[in-house]
C-alpha positions in Angstrom: -17.3 40.5 -31.2 -14.8 43.2 -31.7 -11.3 43.9 -30.4 -11.2 46.0 -27.2 -7.4 46.2 -27.2 -7.0 44.2 -24.0 -5.0 41.7 -26.0 -2.1 44.2 -26.5 -0.8 43.4 -23.0 -0.6 39.7 -23.9 1.1 40.3 -27.3 3.9 37.8 -28.0 7.3 38.7 -29.5 8.7 36.8 -32.4 11.6 34.3 -31.7 14.2 34.0 -34.5 14.7 30.3 -33.7 11.2 29.0 -33.8 7.7 29.8 -35.0 5.0 31.3 -32.7 3.2 28.0 -32.6 6.3 26.1 -31.6 6.7 28.4 -28.6 3.1 27.8 -27.4 1.7 31.1 -28.6 -1.8 31.3 -29.9 -3.4 33.5 -32.6 -6.6 35.5 -32.4 -8.1 35.9 -35.9 -10.4 38.7 -34.8 -7.7 40.9 -33.2 -5.1 39.7 -35.7 -2.4 39.3 -33.1 -0.3 36.4 -31.6 -0.8 36.3 -27.8 0.5 34.3 -24.8 -2.7 33.0 -23.2 -3.0 29.7 -21.3 -6.2 30.4 -19.4 -8.6 28.8 -21.9 -9.2 28.6 -25.6 -10.8 32.0 -26.1 -9.2 35.4 -26.5 -9.3 37.5 -23.3 -10.2 40.6 -25.4 -13.0 39.6 -27.8 -13.9 36.0 -26.9 -13.0 34.5 -30.3 -11.6 30.9 -30.3 -7.8 31.1 -30.5 -5.9 29.2 -33.2 -3.3 26.8 -31.9 -2.2 25.3 -35.2 -0.8 26.9 -38.3 -2.4 26.8 -41.8 1.0 26.1 -43.4 1.3 22.4 -44.1 5.1 22.3 -43.8 5.1 23.9 -40.4 2.2 21.7 -39.3 4.2 18.5 -40.1 7.2 19.9 -38.2 5.1 20.7 -35.2 3.5 17.2 -35.3 6.9 15.4 -35.5 8.2 17.5 -32.6 5.2 16.6 -30.4 5.6 12.9 -31.2 9.3 12.9 -30.2 8.5 14.7 -26.9 5.7 12.2 -26.0 
């Protein structure tokens, strides 16, 4: 699986008030880009499974606490 540059048209822009993951953006580790993609769990470009959670423990706790307050 390799990047075919289709993901460029779905590339997300950084918000200064929240992280990418807080805004519902997903990350493709193969293409190394954050994309706005809600049509499944795979990258439209290369087919790699998209990451929806951060590796950072602090941010992960913050996301979890926000999702509990919304529910």
